[in-house]
C-alpha positions in Angstrom: -17.4 -23.0 -43.3 -17.4 -22.4 -47.0 -19.1 -19.2 -48.3 -21.5 -19.6 -51.3 -20.7 -16.0 -52.3 -17.4 -14.5 -53.4 -15.7 -12.8 -50.4 -13.3 -10.7 -52.6 -13.6 -7.3 -50.9 -14.0 -5.9 -47.4 -17.5 -4.7 -48.2 -18.6 -8.2 -49.4 -17.1 -9.8 -46.4 -18.7 -7.4 -44.0 -22.1 -7.8 -45.7 -21.9 -11.6 -45.7 -20.8 -11.7 -42.0 -23.6 -9.4 -41.0 -26.2 -11.6 -42.8 -24.8 -14.8 -41.4 -24.6 -13.5 -37.8 -28.2 -12.2 -37.9 -29.5 -15.5 -39.1 -27.5 -17.2 -36.3 -28.8 -14.8 -33.7 -32.4 -15.6 -34.6 -31.8 -19.2 -33.6 -31.1 -18.3 -30.0 -34.7 -18.5 -29.0 -35.3 -21.8 -30.7 -36.4 -24.8 -28.5 -33.8 -27.4 -27.8 -31.0 -25.2 -29.0 -27.5 -26.7 -28.6 -25.6 -23.7 -27.4 -22.2 -25.3 -27.8 -22.9 -26.1 -31.4 -24.3 -22.6 -31.9 -21.1 -21.0 -30.5 -18.9 -23.2 -32.7 -20.9 -22.1 -35.7 -20.4 -18.5 -34.7 -16.7 -19.0 -34.3 -16.6 -20.8 -37.7 -18.2 -17.6 -39.3 -15.3 -15.6 -37.8 -12.8 -18.1 -39.1 -14.2 -17.8 -42.6 -14.2 -14.0 -42.6 -10.7 -13.8 -41.1 -9.3 -16.2 -43.7 -10.9 -14.2 -46.5 -9.4 -10.9 -45.1 -6.0 -12.6 -44.8 -6.2 -13.7 -48.4 -7.1 -10.1 -49.5 -4.2 -8.6 -47.4 -1.8 -11.3 -48.7 -2.7 -10.7 -52.3 -2.3 -6.9 -51.9 1.1 -7.3 -50.2 2.3 -9.8 -52.9 1.2 -7.3 -55.6 3.3 -4.7 -53.9 6.4 -6.7 -52.8 6.4 -10.0 -54.6 5.5 -13.4 -53.2 7.7 -14.9 -50.4 9.0 -18.5 -50.6 6.6 -19.7 -47.9 3.7 -18.3 -45.8 5.3 -15.7 -43.6 3.2 -16.1 -40.5 0.5 -18.1 -38.6 -2.5 -16.4 -37.1 -4.1 -18.1 -34.0 -7.4 -17.7 -32.2 -7.0 -17.4 -28.4 -9.2 -17.1 -25.3 -12.9 -17.8 -25.8 -12.5 -17.5 -29.6 -9.8 -20.1 -29.5 -12.0 -22.6 -27.7 -14.9 -21.7 -29.9 -17.0 -20.3 -27.1 -18.1 -17.2 -28.8 -21.1 -15.2 -27.6 -22.6 -12.6 -30.1 -20.3 -9.8 -29.0 -17.4 -11.6 -27.4 -13.9 -10.2 -28.1 -12.1 -11.6 -31.1 -8.6 -12.3 -29.7 -5.9 -13.0 -32.2 -2.2 -13.8 -32.1 0.1 -13.4 -35.0 3.3 -15.5 -35.0 5.9 -14.6 -37.7 8.2 -17.0 -39.4 11.0 -14.3 -39.2 11.1 -11.2 -37.0 11.6 -7.8 -38.7 10.7 -9.2 -42.1 9.4 -6.3 -44.3 6.8 -8.5 -46.1 5.4 -9.8 -42.8 5.2 -6.3 -41.3 3.4 -4.9 -44.3 1.0 -7.9 -44.4 0.1 -7.6 -40.7 -0.5 -3.8 -41.1 -2.8 -4.4 -44.1 -4.6 -7.2 -42.3 -5.1 -5.1 -39.2 -6.7 -2.3 -41.2 -9.1 -4.7 -42.8 -9.9 -6.3 -39.4 -10.8 -2.9 -38.0 -13.0 -2.1 -40.9 -14.9 -5.3 -41.0 -15.0 -6.4 -37.4 -14.8 -3.2 -35.4 -16.6 -0.7 -37.6 -19.2 -2.9 -39.3 -19.8 -5.7 -36.8 -19.1 -3.7 -33.7 -16.8 -6.4 -32.3 -13.7 -5.7 -30.3 -10.5 -7.2 -31.7 -7.7 -8.1 -29.4 -4.4 -8.3 -31.3 -0.9 -9.6 -30.3 2.3 -10.2 -32.2 4.4 -13.0 -30.6 7.7 -14.5 -31.3 8.8 -18.0 -30.3 11.2 -16.7 -27.7 8.4 -14.7 -26.1 7.0 -17.9 -24.6 9.6 -17.9 -21.8 8.4 -14.5 -20.4 4.7 -14.4 -21.0 2.5 -12.7 -18.4 -0.2 -14.7 -16.7 -3.1 -13.2 -18.7 -1.4 -13.9 -22.1 -0.3 -17.4 -21.0 -3.9 -18.2 -20.0 -5.3 -17.0 -23.3 -2.8 -19.0 -25.3 -3.8 -22.1 -23.5 -6.9 -22.2 -25.7 -5.1 -21.3 -28.9 -5.9 -22.9 -32.3 -4.7 -22.0 -35.8 -7.1 -20.2 -38.0 -4.8 -19.8 -41.0 -1.3 -19.0 -42.3 1.8 -21.2 -42.0 0.9 -24.5 -40.2 4.5 -25.3 -39.4 4.9 -22.0 -37.6 1.7 -22.6 -35.6 2.8 -26.1 -34.6 6.3 -24.9 -33.6 4.8 -22.1 -31.5 2.4 -24.4 -29.7 5.2 -26.9 -28.9 7.4 -24.1 -27.5 4.5 -22.7 -25.5 3.8 -26.1 -23.8 7.5 -26.8 -23.3 7.9 -23.5 -21.4 4.7 -23.9 -19.3 5.2 -24.7 -15.6 2.0 -26.8 -15.0 2.1 -26.7 -11.2 2.9 -23.0 -11.1 0.1 -22.3 -13.6 -2.4 -24.4 -11.6 -1.6 -22.7 -8.3 -1.6 -19.2 -9.8 -5.0 -19.7 -11.4 -6.2 -20.9 -8.0 -5.0 -17.7 -6.4 -6.8 -15.7 -9.0 -9.9 -17.7 -8.5 -9.8 -17.1 -4.7 -9.1 -13.4 -5.1 -12.0 -13.0 -7.6 -14.4 -14.7 -5.2 -13.3 -12.6 -2.3 -13.7 -9.4 -4.4 -17.2 -10.4 -5.3 -18.2 -10.6 -1.6 -20.4 -13.1 0.1 -23.3 -14.9 -1.6 -23.8 -16.5 -5.0 -27.4 -15.6 -5.8 -27.5 -11.9 -6.6 -30.5 -10.0 -8.0 -28.4 -8.9 -11.0 -25.7 -11.6 -11.4 -22.6 -11.2 -13.4 -22.7 -14.2 -15.8 -19.0 -14.2 -16.5 -17.0 -13.0 -13.5 -19.5 -13.4 -10.6 -19.5 -16.3 -8.2 -20.8 -19.3 -10.0 -20.3 -17.5 -13.3 -18.6 -18.9 -16.5 -15.2 -17.8 -15.3 -15.3 -20.5 -12.7 -15.7 -23.2 -15.3 -13.0 -21.6 -17.4 -10.6 -21.7 -14.4 -11.4 -25.3 -13.8 -10.7 -26.1 -17.5 -7.4 -24.1 -17.6 -6.2 -25.9 -14.4 -7.0 -29.3 -15.9 -5.5 -28.4 -19.3 -2.2 -27.3 -17.7 -2.1 -30.1 -15.1 -2.7 -32.9 -17.6 -1.5 -31.4 -20.9 -4.9 -31.8 -22.7 -7.0 -29.8 -25.1 -9.9 -27.7 -23.9 -12.6 -30.1 -25.0 -11.1 -33.0 -23.1 -11.0 -31.3 -19.7 -14.2 -32.7 -18.2 -13.6 -36.3 -19.3 -10.0 -36.2 -17.9 -11.2 -34.9 -14.6 -13.7 -37.8 -14.5 -10.9 -40.3 -15.3 -8.6 -38.8 -12.6 -11.4 -39.2 -10.0 -11.7 -35.5 -9.4 -15.4 -35.3 -10.3 -18.1 -38.0 -10.7 -19.8 -38.7 -14.0 -23.1 -37.5 -12.7 -21.6 -34.3 -11.3 -19.8 -33.7 -14.6 -23.0 -34.0 -16.5 -24.8 -31.6 -14.1 -21.9 -29.2 -14.4 -21.9 -29.2 -18.2 -25.6 -28.7 -18.2 -25.2 -25.7 -15.9 -22.4 -24.3 -18.1 -24.5 -24.6 -21.2 -27.4 -22.8 -19.6 -25.2 -19.9 -18.5 -23.7 -19.7 -22.0 -27.2 -19.5 -23.4 -28.2 -16.7 -21.0 -25.0 -14.9 -21.9 -25.6 -15.2 -25.6 -29.2 -13.8 -25.2 -27.8 -11.0 -23.0 -25.3 -10.0 -25.7 -27.8 -10.3 -28.5 -30.6 -8.3 -27.0 -28.3 -5.7 -25.5 -26.3 -5.3 -28.7 -23.0 -5.2 -26.8 -20.7 -7.3 -24.6 -22.3 -6.8 -21.2 -22.0 -9.5 -18.6 -24.3 -8.3 -15.8 -27.9 -9.6 -16.2 -29.7 -6.5 -14.9 -33.4 -6.5 -14.0 -34.2 -4.6 -17.2 -32.3 -7.1 -19.3 -34.1 -10.0 -17.5 -37.4 -8.4 -18.5 -36.3 -8.2 -22.1 -35.1 -11.8 -22.3 -38.2 -13.1 -20.5 -40.4 -11.2 -23.0 -38.5 -12.5 -25.9 -38.8 -16.1 -24.6 -42.5 -15.6 -23.8 -42.1 -16.3 -20.1 -42.4 -14.2 -16.9 -39.3 -12.8 -15.2 -40.0 -15.0 -12.2 -40.0 -18.1 -14.4 -36.7 -17.0 -15.9 -35.2 -16.5 -12.4 -36.3 -20.0 -11.4 -34.3 -21.4 -14.3 -31.3 -19.2 -13.7 -30.6 -19.3 -10.0 -30.4 -23.0 -9.4 -28.0 -23.2 -12.4 -25.8 -20.5 -10.8 -25.8 -22.4 -7.5 -25.0 -25.7 -9.1 -22.3 -24.2 -11.2 -20.6 -22.5 -8.2 -20.8 -25.6 -6.0 -19.5 -28.1 -8.5 -16.7 -25.9 -9.9 -15.5 -25.0 -6.4 -15.5 -28.6 -5.3 -13.6 -29.8 -8.3 -11.1 -26.9 -8.2 -10.4 -27.6 -4.6 -9.9 -31.3 -5.3 -7.6 -30.5 -8.2 -5.4 -28.1 -6.3 -5.2 -30.4 -3.2 -4.1 -33.4 -5.3 -0.3 -34.1 -5.5 1.5 -31.5 -7.5 5.2 -31.5 -8.4 7.0 -28.3 -7.3 10.5 -29.4 -8.2 13.8 -29.3 -6.2 12.6 -32.4 -4.3 9.3 -30.8 -3.2 5.7 -31.6 -3.8 2.4 -29.8 -2.9 -0.2 -32.1 -1.2 -3.4 -30.6 0.3 -1.8 -27.2 -0.4 1.1 -27.9 1.9 4.7 -28.3 0.8 6.0 -31.8 1.6 9.3 -33.5 0.8 9.5 -35.8 -2.3 11.9 -38.7 -2.6 14.1 -36.6 -4.9 14.9 -34.2 -2.0 17.8 -36.5 -1.0 19.7 -35.4 -4.1 19.1 -31.7 -3.7 21.7 -29.3 -2.2 20.6 -27.7 1.1 19.7 -24.4 -0.5 16.2 -26.0 -1.0 15.7 -24.9 2.6 15.6 -21.3 1.3 13.7 -21.9 -1.9 10.9 -23.7 -0.1 9.8 -20.4 1.4 9.9 -18.6 -2.0 7.5 -21.3 -3.3 5.3 -21.1 -0.2 4.9 -17.4 -0.6 4.5 -17.5 -4.4 1.7 -20.1 -4.3 0.3 -19.3 -0.9 1.1 -22.8 0.4 1.6 -24.0 3.9 4.5 -26.0 5.3 3.7 -29.6 6.3 5.1 -30.9 9.6 7.2 -33.3 7.5 8.9 -30.5 5.7 9.5 -28.5 8.9 11.2 -31.5 10.5 13.2 -32.0 7.3 14.4 -28.4 7.4 15.5 -28.7 11.0 17.4 -32.0 10.3 19.1 -30.5 7.2 20.3 -27.4 8.9 22.0 -29.4 11.7 24.8 -30.4 9.3 24.4 -28.1 6.3 27.2 -25.7 5.4 26.3 -22.0 5.0 24.4 -21.4 1.8 26.0 -19.5 -1.1 25.5 -15.7 -0.4 24.2 -15.0 -3.9 21.4 -17.6 -3.3 20.5 -16.0 -0.1 20.4 -12.6 -1.8 18.2 -13.8 -4.6 15.8 -15.6 -2.3 15.4 -12.5 0.0 15.0 -10.3 -3.0 12.2 -12.5 -4.3 10.5 -12.7 -0.9 10.6 -9.0 -0.4 9.1 -8.2 -3.8 5.7 -9.5 -2.7 4.2 -6.7 -0.6 1.9 -7.9 2.1 3.0 -11.5 2.0 6.5 -11.3 3.6 5.8 -11.9 7.3 3.8 -15.1 6.5 7.0 -16.8 5.3 9.7 -14.8 7.2 8.3 -15.7 10.6 8.6 -19.5 10.0 12.0 -18.9 8.4 13.1 -17.3 11.7 11.5 -19.9 13.9 13.0 -22.9 12.0 16.4 -21.3 12.0 16.7 -20.8 8.3 17.0 -17.0 8.5 19.9 -17.4 11.1 21.5 -20.0 8.8 21.3 -17.6 5.9 22.3 -14.5 7.9 24.3 -15.6 11.0 24.0 -12.1 12.6 20.3 -12.6 12.7 20.7 -15.5 15.0 22.3 -13.3 17.6 19.6 -10.6 17.2 16.7 -13.1 17.7 17.5 -13.6 21.3 19.1 -10.2 22.0 17.2 -8.0 24.6 16.4 -4.6 23.2 18.0 -2.8 26.1 15.2 -0.6 27.4 11.8 -1.4 29.1 9.6 0.2 26.4 10.5 -2.6 23.9 8.2 -5.5 24.5 10.2 -7.9 22.4 13.8 -8.9 21.7 15.6 -7.3 18.8 14.7 -10.1 16.3 11.1 -10.5 17.5 10.6 -6.7 17.3 11.8 -6.8 13.7 9.4 -9.6 12.8 6.6 -7.6 14.3 7.5 -4.5 12.4 7.4 -6.5 9.2 4.0 -7.9 10.2 2.7 -4.4 10.7 4.1 -3.2 7.4 2.5 -6.2 5.6 -0.9 -5.3 7.2 -1.0 -2.0 5.3 -1.3 -3.9 2.1 -5.0 -4.3 2.8 -7.1 -1.3 1.9 -8.2 0.6 5.0 -11.9 1.0 5.9 -13.5 3.9 4.0 -13.9 5.9 7.1 -10.4 5.1 8.4 -7.6 7.3 9.5 -5.8 9.4 6.9 -2.4 8.0 8.0 -3.6 4.5 7.5 -4.8 5.4 4.0 -1.5 7.0 3.2 0.5 3.9 4.4 -1.6 1.7 2.1 -1.2 4.1 -0.9 2.6 4.4 -0.4 3.1 0.7 0.0 1.2 0.1 -3.2 3.2 2.6 -5.2 6.8 2.1 -3.9 8.7 0.9 -7.0 11.3 -1.2 -5.0 9.6 -2.7 -2.0 12.5 -5.1 -1.5 14.6 -2.2 -0.4 12.1 -1.2 2.3 11.7 -4.7 3.6 15.4 -5.4 3.7 16.0 -2.1 5.6 13.4 -3.1 8.1 15.0 -6.5 8.5 18.4 -5.0 9.1 17.5 -1.8 10.9 18.3 -2.9 14.5 21.0 -5.5 13.9 23.6 -2.9 15.0 22.5 -3.6 18.5 24.7 -6.7 18.5 27.5 -4.2 19.1 26.8 -2.6 22.5 29.7 -0.2 22.2 28.4 1.9 19.3 25.2 3.7 18.3 23.2 1.0 16.8 22.1 3.0 13.7 25.7 3.6 12.8 26.8 0.0 13.5 23.8 -1.3 11.6 24.5 0.8 8.5 28.0 -0.7 8.3 26.6 -4.2 8.8 24.0 -3.6 6.1 26.7 -2.6 3.6 28.7 -5.7 4.4 25.7 -8.0 4.2 24.3 -6.7 1.0 27.6 -6.7 -0.7 28.0 -10.3 0.1 24.5 -11.1 -1.0 25.1 -9.5 -4.4 22.6 -6.7 -4.3 23.1 -3.9 -6.7 24.8 -0.6 -5.8 21.7 1.6 -5.7 19.7 -0.9 -3.6 22.7 -1.2 -1.1 23.0 2.6 -0.9 19.2 3.0 -0.2 19.1 0.3 2.5 22.2 1.6 4.2 20.7 5.1 4.2 17.4 3.9 5.7 19.3 1.9 8.4 21.6 4.8 9.3 18.7 7.3 9.6 15.9 5.0 10.8 15.7 7.1 14.1 15.8 10.5 12.4 12.2 11.0 11.5 10.8 9.9 14.8 13.3 12.1 16.6 12.5 15.1 14.4 8.7 14.7 14.8 9.1 14.2 18.6 11.6 16.9 19.4 11.5 19.6 16.8 9.1 22.4 16.0 7.6 21.4 12.7 6.2 24.9 12.0 9.7 26.3 11.6 11.0 26.3 8.0 14.5 25.5 9.2 13.2 22.2 10.7 12.0 21.0 7.4 15.0 22.5 5.6 17.4 20.6 7.8 15.4 17.3 7.6 15.1 17.4 3.8 18.8 18.3 3.6 19.4 14.7 4.9 16.3 13.0 3.4 16.6 14.7 0.0 14.9 12.1 -2.2 11.1 11.5 -2.4 11.3 7.7 -2.7 13.7 7.6 0.3 11.3 9.9 2.3 8.4 7.6 1.5 10.3 4.5 2.6 11.7 6.2 5.7 8.1 7.3 6.7 6.8 3.7 6.4 9.8 2.2 8.1 9.5 4.7 11.0 5.8 4.1 11.5 6.1 0.3 11.4 9.2 0.3 13.6 7.7 2.6 16.3 4.4 0.6 16.4 6.3 -2.6 16.9 8.1 -1.3 20.0 5.0 -1.6 22.0 1.5 -0.3 22.6 2.6 2.4 25.0 5.0 4.1 22.5 2.7 4.6 19.5 0.2 7.3 20.3 -2.3 9.2 18.1 -0.4 12.4 18.8 2.9 10.9 17.6 1.2 9.5 14.5 -0.1 13.0 13.8 3.3 14.6 14.2 5.0 12.1 11.9 2.3 12.6 9.3 2.7 16.4 9.5 6.5 16.0 9.1 6.0 13.7 6.1 3.5 16.1 4.4 5.6 19.2 5.0 8.7 17.4 3.8 7.1 16.0 0.7 5.8 19.4 -0.3 9.3 20.9 0.2 10.9 18.2 -1.9 8.2 18.4 -4.7 8.4 22.2 -4.8 12.0 22.6 -4.0 13.1 24.4 -0.8 13.6 28.1 -1.5 17.2 29.1 -1.1 16.0 32.2 0.9 13.0 32.4 3.2 9.9 34.2 1.9 10.5 38.0 2.5 8.5 39.1 5.5 7.1 42.2 3.7 5.7 40.0 0.9 4.3 37.6 3.5 2.5 40.4 5.4 1.0 41.9 2.2 -0.3 38.5 1.2 -2.0 38.1 4.6 -3.4 41.6 4.6 -5.2 40.8 1.3 -6.5 37.5 2.7 -7.8 39.1 5.9 -9.4 42.0 4.2 -12.6 40.0 3.8 -12.9 39.3 7.5 -15.1 41.6 9.7 -12.2 43.2 11.4 -10.9 46.8 11.6 -8.1 47.4 9.1 -6.0 48.9 11.9 -6.4 45.8 14.1 -5.3 43.6 11.2 -2.2 45.7 10.4 -1.2 45.9 14.1 -1.4 42.2 14.5 0.5 41.3 11.4 3.2 43.8 12.1 3.6 42.6 15.7 3.8 38.8 15.1 6.9 36.8 14.2 7.4 35.4 10.6 7.0 31.8 11.7 3.5 32.6 13.0 2.6 34.4 9.8 3.9 31.6 7.6 2.2 28.7 9.4 -1.1 30.1 10.6 -4.2 30.1 8.3 -6.0 33.4 7.8 -9.2 32.2 9.5 -7.2 31.3 12.6 -5.4 34.6 12.6 -8.7 36.3 12.5 -9.8 34.4 15.6 -6.5 35.3 17.4 -7.2 39.0 16.7 -10.6 38.7 18.3 -9.1 36.9 21.3 -6.5 39.7 21.8 -9.2 42.4 21.5 -11.3 40.6 24.2 -8.3 40.4 26.6 -7.4 44.1 26.1 -11.1 45.0 26.7 -10.9 43.5 30.1 -12.6 40.1 29.7 -9.7 38.3 31.4 -8.0 35.3 29.9 -9.6 33.8 26.8 -9.4 30.0 26.6 -10.7 28.1 23.6 -10.7 24.3 23.4 -11.1 22.7 19.9 -11.6 19.1 19.0 -11.3 18.8 15.3 -12.9 15.7 13.6 -10.4 12.7 13.6 -7.8 14.8 15.5 -5.8 12.8 18.0 -5.6 15.7 20.5 -7.4 18.7 21.8 -6.1 22.1 20.7 -6.1 24.7 23.5 -5.6 28.3 22.6 -4.9 30.5 25.6 -4.8 34.3 25.3 -4.0 36.5 28.3 -1.8 39.5 29.4 1.8 38.4 29.4 3.6 38.0 32.8 6.2 40.7 33.4 8.7 37.9 34.0 9.0 34.7 32.0 7.0 31.8 33.5 3.5 31.8 32.0 4.2 28.4 30.3 5.3 26.9 33.6 2.0 28.0 35.2 0.0 26.4 32.4 2.0 23.3 32.6 1.5 23.1 36.3 -2.2 23.2 36.0 -2.1 20.5 33.3 0.2 18.3 35.4 -2.3 18.6 38.3 -5.0 17.2 36.1 -2.8 14.6 34.5 -3.2 16.2 31.1 -0.5 15.2 28.6 1.1 17.9 26.5 2.4 16.8 23.1 3.5 20.2 21.9 3.2 23.9 22.8 3.7 27.1 20.8 4.2 30.3 22.8 3.8 33.7 21.1 3.6 37.2 22.4 2.1 40.4 20.9 4.9 42.8 21.6 3.0 46.1 21.2 1.8 47.3 24.6 0.1 46.0 26.6 1.9 42.7 25.8 -0.5 39.8 25.2 0.5 36.1 25.3 -1.0 33.8 22.7 -0.2 30.2 23.5 -1.4 27.1 21.7 -1.1 23.6 23.3 -1.9 20.2 22.0 -3.4 18.1 24.8 -4.5 14.5 25.5 -5.6 12.5 28.5 -4.5 8.9 28.2 -3.6 9.6 24.6 -7.1 10.7 23.8 -8.7 14.1 23.2 -10.2 15.8 26.2 -13.9 15.4 26.9 -16.2 18.5 27.3 -16.2 17.9 31.1 -12.4 17.7 31.3 -12.1 20.9 29.3 -14.5 22.7 31.6 -12.6 21.6 34.8 -9.3 22.6 33.2 -10.6 26.0 32.1 -11.8 26.7 35.6 -8.4 26.0 37.3 -6.4 27.8 34.5 -8.5 30.9 35.1 -8.0 30.8 38.8 -4.2 30.4 38.5 -3.8 33.0 35.7 -5.9 35.6 37.7 -3.9 35.0 40.9 -6.8 33.3 42.8 -4.8 30.1 43.3 -1.1 29.3 43.1 0.2 26.3 41.1 1.8 24.9 44.3 -1.5 24.9 46.1 -3.3 23.3 43.1 -0.6 20.6 42.9 -0.7 19.8 46.6 -4.5 19.6 46.3 -4.0 16.9 43.7 -1.4 15.0 45.8 1.5 16.1 43.7 4.8 17.6 45.1 5.4 21.0 43.5 9.0 21.1 44.9 10.1 17.7 43.5 13.5 18.2 41.8 13.8 17.9 38.0 16.0 14.9 37.4 17.9 15.3 34.1 19.8 12.3 32.5 20.9 14.4 29.6 21.0 18.1 28.7 22.0 19.3 25.3 22.1 22.8 23.7 21.8 23.2 19.9 23.0 26.5 18.6 22.4 25.8 15.0 19.2 23.8 15.0 17.1 26.9 14.5 17.7 30.3 12.8 16.4 32.4 15.6 16.3 30.2 18.8 18.6 28.1 20.9 17.1 24.6 21.1 17.5 22.9 24.5 16.9 19.1 24.7 16.4 17.4 28.1 16.0 13.7 28.9 14.4 12.9 32.2 13.0 9.7 33.9 9.4 9.1 33.0 7.8 12.1 34.8 4.4 13.6 34.0 5.5 16.8 35.7 8.7 17.2 33.6 7.3 20.0 31.4 6.2 22.0 34.5 9.5 21.6 36.3 11.7 22.2 33.2 9.8 25.3 32.0 9.9 26.7 35.6 13.7 26.2 35.6 14.1 28.1 32.3 11.8 30.9 33.6 14.0 31.4 36.6 16.9 32.3 34.3 14.7 34.9 32.5 14.7 32.9 29.3 11.7 33.0 27.0 10.2 29.8 25.7 8.8 30.1 22.2 7.8 26.5 21.6 8.1 23.2 23.4 7.8 19.5 22.4 7.3 16.6 24.8 7.3 12.9 24.2 8.4 9.6 25.7 11.0 7.1 24.3 13.2 4.3 25.6 11.7 4.7 29.1 12.4 8.4 29.4 10.6 11.7 28.9 12.1 13.9 26.2 11.6 17.6 26.2 12.7 20.2 23.6 12.5 24.0 24.1 13.0 26.7 21.6 14.4 29.6 23.7 15.7 33.2 23.6 17.2 35.4 26.3 15.3 38.4 27.8 16.3 40.5 24.8 15.0 38.0 22.3 18.4 36.8 21.1 19.8 33.3 21.1 21.1 32.1 24.4 24.8 33.0 25.0 26.7 29.7 25.3 28.4 31.1 28.4 25.0 31.0 30.1 24.4 27.3 29.5 26.1 26.4 32.8 23.5 28.5 34.7 20.7 26.1 33.6 22.8 23.1 34.7 23.2 24.8 38.1 19.5 25.6 38.5 18.4 22.1 37.5 20.6 20.7 40.2 18.8 22.9 42.8 15.5 22.3 44.6 12.9 24.7 43.2 12.2 27.7 45.3 9.3 30.2 45.1 7.3 27.8 43.0 4.6 29.7 41.0 
């Protein structure tokens, strides 16, 4: 477009552009408007203004630096501007391609031009300008959005030879099949994000279902597939038999109607808004002199037609034969062998899964048969190819199991990693595992993949955390590889499998060519893949030394995040009976306490008790309690309690102790917190003269088949001594009902007040109070806690193990301060934090006494 006025200053250009655009806008309500022609005229206005601004910037730069031998750059229109589909407030997307990089004249010219563009387009015309600076060599590594925008590029001005060379380089580096399949994935994801239904009250004319983006996607796919210009897309699709002439005409008519509505929406709204709200519909209808209902009758059939025809044609295009390379084609969105496969080395059996994952393609029966036939005589693949393929597969979070599972079934994974073939059919070795070692690993990866999907808004907090962590982990390939290798050490039955697996992982990853840091992290995760579950299951998480020892080993936040995800996926994949809400809660608590410790840095010394007590005194001062009662309680309770108990809960505990000392008898409070996996029982009563209170409580719980996940046992030492015990309870891994709590409270009171013995209650419930405690393994840990001796016991699966073990400890006069109970590998695991009668750690010389008592039949059962 040639301007009849001199465009020799930014002000003149801005004024001319404003006048021309306003005149053009007034035509939008004209009858029989050709919207395609209107948009081309709008784009031509921009071209004229841009060339005028370029001339000004060029002249100013020449005056300052002298004229170069040839035009130093080309500037291109891209996106909607490139295809001359420009609504009133569409973005003006530009790409500058220099003749030479780092040329001072070019850099000064671009800077001046950008300043002029911002003044005229952004400030005066209120248009958003998108600006990019591209070199020829950039074409190899363009991101998807940039590559899509450049597909519609055209030269506006500058050096024509540079523009031509850039366009040729772009098309030479474009992978047509990859581009088509990636745009199809974007299309599918966009439709899914929009939700069901096409005809919405307030439709999005651009991104919504049936919107203009559907037509853009179809055009882009056709352009890439057939190497054609944007304005030849529809006629090429007709020629290829992908759409009929009648449907093509109907589609173009629908597209033009949507373009017209979009132009009206921009113009009357004065901005680039794409959602046609009810208020905007009223304004457009008023401007056109029709009712909103009449407007809707024109719009909605068009949206429906647009959605239907673009979807049908896109599906036909993506299901037509597409060349993938390396002897593979895509037909009907399944990978199938091409004749050229005969000439390809057998590594194609690995790359086929990379392509299937990248483009979300299935495997045809023909390619599955071809894989099996090839592997019968194929030599082992080069390790570096295996390493690269697995690295690529494991980078795509949420899409690993879909390809790894057929890799394993067809024997490709065992061909690539021979040790995997042994693991696939290897029994896990204990009855709690529902699958073989290899199948368990596949299920763990499936579970990990599932966390890629956002959880329901009212979902569990751990599920939300898994999703968030999986989204943000910078190197997901490390996590997936660790999960793949974590149990391979079980092929060596003579060593602990975590230790053997770590050595195997080091050997495998070295052969595969993974870098040193990735190898170190995978080996760490394999070596310690049992640590987090064991700590959560068997250690008191309220004690600072537990977190200190755990974070001494897991001393890096990224490793902690990966270990937490691996532990949760691994444990859930063992079987339904193993993963319980209580275990999930303890793992989450361990993770949160550890992440806080790593973020803040563990203090070299514990918080001084005096400082801790003063802090709590201030916090409790606002509670309606006598100052003397607060002081006595804080002075009498151990530091671990003061550090881990919220002030509101401490206030309740003081009330409970007052009630007991006033003669009310035992105080029992059951609490079911929202979303909590267990019921918290707080029990306050006068302490027994001899140790054994926990065994009485455990006996009552055993009688009623109540599961104990954890117990914390505290005593107010000032006379008269009062026990303050907290237990976390479930029945069939669920919190207790109100009726279950009432029955439990009744029998606990009867036992604690001496009205009924534990033995009588157990016999009334057909349980033997004198059954011996069978211990498979007994361990004493002198250094696991600062103040307590930690005793670990493994027994056969036994609901009464806590009762029997706590009774055995009480017979020695040992005090139990906390207990943990869980099940693993077909056994019951118990951990007790104990002191002797004087409150000191157990003398190692007394360990044999417990072994002797365990071997005896209980006598004098409480």
